[in-house]
MINULUM-486070 format. One record per residue: residue in one letter; x, y, z of N, C-alpha, C, O in turn. Coordinates in pm, whole numbers, plus 50000, padded with zeros to 5 digits. Atoms other than C-alpha are relative to their C-alpha. Example, Ala and Ser with C-alpha at 12.3 -4.5 7.8 and 13.67 -1.06 7.14 Angstrom:
a500894988150000512304955050780500905012050000501945011850066s499184988149994513674989450714499235010950073499745022050090
***
This chain:
m500005015149977895019772827562498684997150098498145005450171s501545002549923891879756827723500434999150144501524994750180e499695001949849891689758628097499704984050044499894980550160h500205014549973890769720028081501204992649954501224980349961d498925007950055894099711927932500854994150121501325001950204p499455005249897895689688228167501405005250028501665006550147s498694993949975899359702928133499795013350070500815018750113r499934988749914897919734428309499494995750122499685003350217r500395003049866896319715228588501204993350076501294994350199t499235006349913899209695428674501025006150085501415000450187p499054993649917901679720828798499365004350134500115005250231a500784995549899899029732129047499924987650113500144989050233l500045012849915898559694629177501364995850055501494991050168w498775003449950902249689129190500645010150102501555006750178d499544990749906902789721829383499634995350134500454994250226e500705005449876900439708929651500774987950060501104987450178a499165011549934902309675829688501405003350034502024996050112a498554992549965905689696829706500085003750143501095003650213e500134993249870904289710930016500614989050113501364992550203a499675010549908904869678230204501594996850015502064989050099l498475001849993908689680130137500695010550086500115021450098p499564989449920911059699130366500915007849958501825003149891g498834989550015913089730030337500335001549849499485004049764m499614995550149915269734030011499674986349917499874985549795t500455014050095914099698529888498705003149937498434999349824r501434994350067910519714929837500305007449890499725005549783i499734990050093912039741829652500524993649847500224998149737a499405005950117914019718129412499024991849940498934989949819a501225007250049911039697629392499075005049912498654999849809r501174991050077908639723329282500695005849867500025007549765a499354994850131911079736829023500064989549897499884992749779w499915010750098911479702628856498524994249978498254988549873m501405002850062907689695528868499615008149889499025003149793r500354990550097907259726028667500874995649865500274995949757s499105004550109910089713928423499384988749935499264987349813a500645014150063908349678628409498755002149956498404994949862a501304995650068904909694028344500405006049864499715002249769w499864995150123906529714428057500514990049891500254991449771a499605010550098908249682727908498884991749951498754987249837v501355009750046904909663127922499115008549929498385002449850g500874991250067902959694927790500704999649858499994996749762s499574997550123905359699727506499854987449915499574988849796g500125012750049905249662127423498574999849916498464996949797v501235001250039901419664827396499795009049888499305004549784r500184987750102901369699227195500614998049893500145003549794s499455001350117903799687426955499264994149891499604995949774g500935003350082900969670126803500374989049904499694986749804r499425012650090902949639826648499014989150001498644983349899l501095011350009900409614526775498805004850002497884998249956l501444995449979897539637826857499485001949849498304999249826a500734996250134897019647526481499674986949929498694986149855r500265013550047897289610426386498724993350060497914986450000s501355006249937894669601126638498745006349946497685000049947l501234991750057892279627226484499384990949895498174989449886t500395005450150892149606826152500064985350012499574978149924n499815013549984893049573326295499744994750156500624996650240p500465002349873891219559826609501014990150056501194991050178a499115010249959893779530826644501225007150083501785002150181v498894995649921896419555126746499845007750126500765013350186a500384993849871894519568827040500554992350100500874998550202g499365007649873895939540127263501445003949984502085006750086e498614995950007899249548427142500375013650041501495015750088l499984986749926898779584827243500194999450160501095004350229v500045001449855897749574727586501244994650069501654999250176q498695005249955900849554327635501075007849992501945007250079e499014989249987902999581927524500025008850107501035011150174v500034990749882901689605927771500434992450126501314997150198a499875006349873901709581128052501534997350025502054998350136r498525002449992905429572127960500705015150052501525015650144d499494986849964906219610927982499765003850129500605010450190v500264996249853904619615028311500754990850089501124995150198a499285006749921906329587628444501495003450023502045005250132e498644991849990909749599928346500155011050055501195012350120a500094988149936908929633428461499915000050149500435008050226s500124999749846907929622428794501294990450079501584991250199r498645005649981911139599428806500885011950043501355012850156a498964989250005913229630528753499745008350137500735011550204v500324992349888911389650029044500464991450131501024997050225n499675007249883911939621929291501364999050015501864998150127d498445000849993915659620029192500425012450062501315012350147v499244984649946916269658729271499584998450161500415001150247a500114998549860914539654629602500714990350087501274993650192r499085010149940916129622929703501595004050015502235001950118a498664996449982919589636629617500385013550085501465014850143v500074989649922918979669329780500044997450148500745003350230s500155005849849917949650530103501184993750040501444993450160a498965009049980920989629730078501325008950025502395004150061g498664990349980923399662630097500685003449859501785008949859v499514998650154924049664729702499625014649994498535017950040p500214986450027924349702829611498935001649894498944995249789i501064998350070921229715429469500285002149828499614996449742p499554997650146922959728129129500354986849924499984984149810k499855014750054924269691729087498954990649964498894983649864a501255006850015921079676429143499105002049899498544993249834l500694996950121919349696428907500624998549873499874998549776l499345001850112922009691528649499754987149964499394984849849d500295014750035921639653328675498664998449965498454990649873a501435000250017917969656828672499785004449862498904998549800t500264993950138918239677828331500594987749896499954985449794v499735008850113920079650628139498944987550017498604981449915s501085009250012917479625528253498865003849933498264996549854l501354995150045914649646228172499985005049843498995004549771s499854997450135916069658727842499964987249903499744987749782s500155013250092916129621827723498724997949951498544992849840v501335002750037912479621127722499405010749889498655006449801v500184990450094912029654927521500624996449876499964997449772l499105003950135914899642927258499224988649942498994988149821a500865010150057912829611827233498945001949901498764994749802d501234994550068909899628927099500275006649877499385007049792v499644993950109911689647126845501024994949906501314999749797t498875009650105914339621826704499194993249913498184987249949p500615009150108913329606626393500344987050026501424984550079r500155012949978912559570126403500104992549886499654998349787g499865008550126913249542826143498584993049978498424980949991t501395006050034909549537626058499774994849877500594995849786e500675003950124907419522225799500055011349891500415010049774a500184988350090906789558025669501215004249945501205008449829e498904994850061910369566825630500454989949885500964993749780e499625009750113910969535125429499125003649866499625004549754r500814996650119908009543825204500615014249945500665015649823s499444988550065909569578525156501204997949934501365003749827l498925003550077912679565925056499694990549851500304992249746r500595007750115910939541024809499305011449895499505011249774e500634988850101908859572524664501015006949938500925010149820r498754991450062912169590924614500544994249886500774999449777g499475008050136913469561424419498954997749874499364996949759e500954999650099910239558824224499905011449898499635010349779e499914985350062910519597924143501095001149915501085006949806l498484998650084914169594024031499864991249863500324995349756l500245007350122913189567123784499285005349901499555005249781h501074991650094910259586723658500795009549913500735009949790r499254989750076912549614323574500984994249914501405001749827s499115007050071914919589123420499244997049870499944996049769r500785003750102912179581123178499485012549925499035011749811d500524986750079911229617923091501025006349896501955013949923v499034995950112912849623422751499845015149987500675020949917w499984984350038911849660722752500355006650118499965018250132s499694992949889913379667423095501145009649978502085004349919e498984990050015915709698323087500995000250114501855009050120e499125000249884917479689823398501605002849945501894999049832g498824998450035921199700423385500944987550000500524977050050e499165011649999924069676923341500864999650125501524989450142t499294998849873925709687123679499634988550083498454986350108h500365010049918926019657323895499425006150132499905016750172p500604995449871923849662124223500865000450115500745008250210a498965001949884926769650324439500925011050005501405014050113y498964989549991929079679224331499855010950136500805014050208a499954990649903927709704024579500374994450116501245000150182r499495003849872927989682124873501434996250000501954995850112m498735004049982931539671024778500795012350030501775012050104l499344988049996932539707124748500495004150166501545009850196d499874997649869931999708625143501004990650063501464993150175e499085010349954934269678025183501405001149961502214992449991l498854997550073937139691925005500835009350091500225017850156a498964991849927940289708625178500355009749865500085006049751p499484991650129941749738624944501014993749940501054994049817d498995006750061944829718224901499564989049896500204987149793e500545010950065942889690124759499565005049869499794998449767a500404994750111941389712424514501255005149882501185005949759r498494997050051944989722824415500444987449919500854987549802i499775013050063945509685924355499184994449882499654986849797l500885004550110942509680424129500555006749868500875001049764l499664993950126943459709223905501364996049946501624997049826l498425005450068947269695123871499654987249911500234984749805l500325011550065945569662823772499195002249863499314994549768l500684998650101943279677323534500835008149871500635005949751r499484994650099945619700923364501304994749954501744996849841g498785006950024948809681123393499954984849979500994978349965g500095013650003947489646723365500564991050099501064995450203p499625008249882948369616223554501345002550064502155008449993q498844995549930951209620423791500704988050065499954980250124p499225012949967953849593023890500045000050151499825009850223s499775003649869954419577424211500734988550025500864980949929v498915014649970956669548724354499594996150128499105003450214d499895008049874956639522724617501394996950010502074994049912v498715004749962959829515424798499774987250080499064987350180r500135012549951960159477324877501114993650017502094998249959t498705006849979962719453924986500114991149870499164986649807g499745006650130964329436824698501184989050016501214982150117g498845010550004967499414124625499564985749997498414982449968p500525014150006967479377524646498774994350079498044985750030i501115002849911964919375024954498735006949939497615002349961g501194992950052962639400524760499334992849915498104994049908l500695009350093962049374124494498984992150074497964989250011v500665008549923960499353624771498825006250053497675002250036s500754994649902958969377024999500435015949995501515019450045s499724986349982958909414924959499255008850081498055009750054s500594991849915958039439025224499955016349954500915022449908l500074985850034956789474325164500525009250104500105009850219v499534987949911958799503325303499625013650015499545019550122a500774988650010957369533625180499124999649882499634996649774p500825001750105954309534324967499425015149943499305024450022g500784987950060952669562624738500915011649997500345022550006m499224988849993955639585524732499955006749857500055000349752s500154991250125955279615224472500195014250026500205019150139m499804983850019955799651224385498685006949976498685018249928i501364992650021951999659424370499885012250082499425022950043g500484987649890951869681324681500935011449968500475022549996a499124989250034954949703124561499625003249850499795015049816r500334995650140953839703424192498535007150001498275015149911a501214993849981950299714224304500075011350087499025017150116g500014989749916951519740124524499385000050138498995010450192c501005000749890949809725624835500785008350096501965011150080r499394992749903950389745425143500584990750105501714992850149y499635009249903950519715325390500394987249937499554978349920l499565010650056952779690525231499854985750077499554975450016d500165012049943952729664825507498604994350005498354982950043e501545007949991948849660625479499884995749865498714992749844v500175003950145949259650825101499384986850001498334985049938p500405013350008948879613925167498464998550043497674991349983a501474998849964945569621125354498955007449903497755005249892y501034993350106944289644725083499884990049899498744989149853l500255008850096944869617024832498934988850041498104983849965n500895010949970943109591925048498505004349987497624996949943n501324993150009940079616625071499245001549870498025000649851l500394998050155940099622924682499464985649962498424984049897f500275012750058940059585524629498644995550069497774989950002r501195004749923937339578924907498785006749899497904999349853l501074994350081935079605124695499964995849836499145000349756g499955005950131935949587324375500535010249898500225009149779l499594991050103937609615724211501534996349951502005001049847i498565005850046941189598724186499934983949988499104976350039w499725014949985942409564824114501504997949993502245004249918f498835005649973945509546324229500314989249901499764978249910s499865012250111946849526323920501254993250032502214999350079r498845006749999949279498823925501065001049870502204996449869e499144996450114950519510723572500875009650016500615017850104q499294987949999953269534123514499945007949884499555003349777l499994991050136953609563123277500844995849916501794988549945e499035003850121955109559922940501305008150015502335003849963d498734993350026957679586522997500854996850136500405000850243p499135004449888960509572323242500615011450055500915010350174m499594985949955961759607923290499215003850133499815007050235e500844995349895958809615823522500374992050123500294998250230y499575007549875960019587323774501485003750023501705003450144q498704996549976963649597123766500065014450092500865016750183v500124988249907962689630723908499524997150130500085002650225v500595004749855960609614824203500854990950053500814989750175e499025010049916963299588224272501045007350044501815001550121a498844991749972965769616824313499825007350123500785012750178q500704992449885963609632424603500654994250121500954982350132p499235003649850965219631724961499244989250067499824979850120d500615010649921962349611825106500144986849947500144977250024v500055010250056962569586724865501364993850012501454982050046l498735006649963966299581424888500374995950130501214987150147e500245004449856965809579225262499514987250010500134978650074a500635013049990963429550725215500854988549926500814976649956m499235010650080965719533724974501354996450085501644984450087h499095001849926968799537025202499704991950138500524986250210s500425005449864966879524525488500024982850008499894976550113v500035015250011967069486325358501204998149916501715007349853r498875002350059969889468725215500064997849862501025000849791f500125002850134968479456824892498465006349958497434999649948p501334993950044965749482724785499484998849872500274996649780k500605004050147963389478724486498955011750002498195014050096v501214986850048961189509624336499124994049896499494990049786v501205003850090957739499724197499515012749949499295022050026r500454988650067956599524823958498204999249980497534990049935r501525000450006952919534123973499435013649941500235021949898s500634985150022950529564523890498725001450060497994992650106i501334994649934947719585824010499245006249883499815014449812h500894994650110944899594023762498695007350074498185005150184l501454993749987941849615823762498804992949954498654992949832t501165006650076938629596323710499135007349930498985019049963p501034993050086936079605523456498965008450104498435019150074f500994993049901933889614823773500825012250043500275023250056g499064988149937936749637423898500155008749902500085020449939a499844991750125937259652423552498845008849981498905020849952g501234991150008933549661623547499775010550112499325021750090f500004990849893933659676923887500935011749981500545023250000c499374987750049936529697923779499695010349919499795022549934r500494988150108935229711823481498655005250041498235014649973a501254994749968931899718323650500365008650113499715019150111c499704993249867933279732823984501305010450011501295021050073l498554993749960937089744323964500375007749884501195016649909v499494991950106937549759023604499045008749940497845006649957d500994993750049936079785223413499564992049865500324984149809p500445008050115933699772523110500835001949890500954992749809e499254998550116935969788322867501324990749995501824987349888e498945008250013938859767122975499774984449978500694976849948t500195012650005937149734922966500194993349878500544981649884d500025004450144937149728922594501564998349952501834991649852e498735001550026940959732122598500754989850079501924986650055l499155009649943941749707222839500014987249955499044982949892p499935013950049942809673422767499054991950080498564994950189a500935009149937940659641422811500994990850070501954987250001h499145008649947942429618623071499304988150044498334988150120q500585013549983941779581323071500614992450102501834993350113i499435007749930942159556823339500564986049923499834979449849p499645011050080944479528423212499434987750046499044987250162e500555014449963943279492523225501024994250072502204995550040e499115007849928944689470723492500334985549941501124978149999
***
């Protein structure tokens, strides 16, 4: 590093200034003067504005303002330490408080900002995507690019639920509502979306099944349909479960609304690409979402 670098001269100048402070205050101030000098020096040496100023003279003014801001923030942190110690604040606490203040300056230099360049980058990515879509000779695979990210957002039990829907087809679910004469005018929901999906899929945490289904729906892998399945026997098994019976007995006139839970085409593609062997995919049934 050049001896003319301002970041090297600054600690010496501030050390001289610190001599005017008394006792422990001087020690704390000198330590934070060096930390402040490091913060300013790191901001300049990062080259974010310096590199741009070499090719664009208009950026030079912005570079000067950036350095001035860092110097002001660092000086303020030093003064805060000296003032706090003089007022009787323990040195470790004074230094910790100054750390929070000074770190905001450093993080501001490295935090991405929503600039025009970022918007251009997104636009360029969109243009590249459209360009690839027009390339008839492209040999890119058929696997959706979102599959890799979605694997990190699934719980093990959710993978079991997906396999159940893929291999076993749509599953029955029921809502318990208030019925009777009053239910004809105004029906209240007592217990929604009750099913045997967790037990049939072999889930480890059955209490989390409603949350699992919500997450799968959020990812676009499953669909909650208002239509019921063709086989009524599927619902008789569900309606005989203890939790469903408890919900029905909690009101005077219960009414059971039959629904179904389906795997979406996107979910079926995810399962075939990520959760089953290639040899098994040809033997799996095709599941369609019923029209509402």
